[in-house]
C-alpha positions as CSV (number, residue, x, y, z in Angstrom):
1,M,-6.8,-39.0,106.2
2,N,-4.7,-36.0,107.3
3,Q,-3.2,-34.9,110.6
4,L,-6.2,-32.7,111.4
5,D,-8.5,-35.7,110.9
6,I,-6.4,-37.8,113.3
7,E,-6.4,-35.0,115.9
8,Q,-10.2,-34.7,115.6
9,F,-10.6,-38.4,116.1
10,L,-8.3,-38.4,119.1
11,A,-10.2,-35.5,120.6
12,L,-13.6,-37.2,120.5
13,T,-15.3,-37.8,123.8
14,S,-17.2,-40.7,122.3
15,P,-17.3,-42.5,118.9
16,K,-19.8,-41.1,116.4
17,E,-22.9,-43.2,115.8
18,H,-22.2,-43.7,112.1
19,F,-18.7,-45.1,112.7
20,S,-18.2,-48.7,111.7
21,A,-17.7,-51.3,114.4
22,E,-14.0,-51.5,113.4
23,L,-13.6,-47.8,113.8
24,K,-15.4,-47.7,117.1
25,A,-13.1,-50.6,118.3
26,L,-10.1,-48.5,117.4
27,Y,-11.6,-45.6,119.3
28,F,-12.1,-47.6,122.5
29,D,-8.7,-49.1,122.2
30,M,-7.2,-45.7,121.9
31,K,-9.1,-44.6,125.0
32,G,-7.7,-47.6,127.0
33,D,-10.8,-49.8,127.0
34,W,-9.5,-52.9,125.3
35,Q,-12.5,-55.0,126.4
36,A,-15.0,-52.6,124.8
37,A,-12.9,-52.6,121.6
38,H,-12.7,-56.4,121.6
39,D,-16.4,-56.8,122.3
40,L,-17.3,-54.8,119.2
41,V,-15.4,-57.1,116.8
42,D,-15.4,-60.4,118.6
43,Q,-18.4,-61.9,117.0
44,L,-18.4,-60.0,113.7
45,P,-17.9,-61.9,110.5
46,G,-15.6,-60.7,107.7
47,K,-12.0,-59.8,107.1
48,S,-12.3,-56.2,108.4
49,A,-13.4,-57.2,111.9
50,A,-10.9,-60.1,111.9
51,R,-8.1,-57.6,111.1
52,V,-8.9,-55.3,114.1
53,H,-9.4,-58.4,116.2
54,A,-5.9,-59.6,115.3
55,Y,-4.4,-56.2,116.2
56,L,-6.2,-56.3,119.6
57,H,-4.9,-59.7,120.5
58,R,-1.4,-58.7,119.4
59,K,-1.7,-55.7,121.7
60,E,-2.9,-58.0,124.5
61,G,0.2,-60.1,124.0
62,D,-1.6,-63.3,122.8
63,Q,0.4,-63.9,119.7
64,W,-1.0,-67.3,118.9
65,N,-4.6,-65.9,118.9
66,A,-3.5,-62.8,117.0
67,D,-1.9,-64.9,114.3
68,Y,-5.1,-66.9,114.0
69,W,-7.1,-63.6,113.4
70,Y,-4.5,-62.2,111.0
71,R,-4.9,-65.4,108.9
72,R,-8.7,-65.0,109.1
73,A,-8.2,-61.5,107.8
74,G,-6.0,-62.8,104.9
75,E,-2.9,-61.0,106.2
76,S,0.2,-61.7,108.2
77,R,1.3,-60.1,111.5
78,P,3.1,-56.8,110.6
79,S,6.6,-56.2,111.8
80,I,5.8,-52.6,112.9
81,S,5.0,-51.1,116.3
82,L,1.5,-51.4,117.7
83,E,1.2,-47.6,117.4
84,K,2.0,-47.7,113.7
85,E,-0.4,-50.6,113.2
86,W,-3.1,-48.7,115.0
87,G,-2.5,-45.7,112.8
88,M,-2.6,-47.8,109.7
89,L,-5.9,-49.4,110.7
90,L,-7.3,-45.9,111.5
91,E,-6.5,-44.8,108.0
92,R,-8.0,-47.9,106.5
93,F,-11.3,-47.6,108.4
94,W,-11.6,-43.8,108.6
95,E,-15.0,-42.4,107.7
96,D,-15.9,-38.7,107.5
C-alpha cells in the first residue's frame, strides 16, 4: 500500500462493497463511527476480526477487553500509538 492508496481510502465517502468486514470497520473507525466499526467485527469468527476488535477496544479505553481480543487474535497489545496501529491494520487488510 502506498501513500496514494491511503489518501484514496481516506477520501472515500463510503466503504466499497467488496471491502472485507475488517476493512469496512477500519473505514468507519476512521470516520468517527466506533459503534458501526465494532458492530461489523463483534460477532465474526477468526483471528482477523478479533485483531480489529482488539484495536477498537483499545481505542475505547477498555484495556482488559482489548487484551482478551488480542489473545484471541494470537497477538499481544502493541506498544505503538493508536494511529500507527490503525495504519498497520489498514496495510494488513487493504484490498484494491
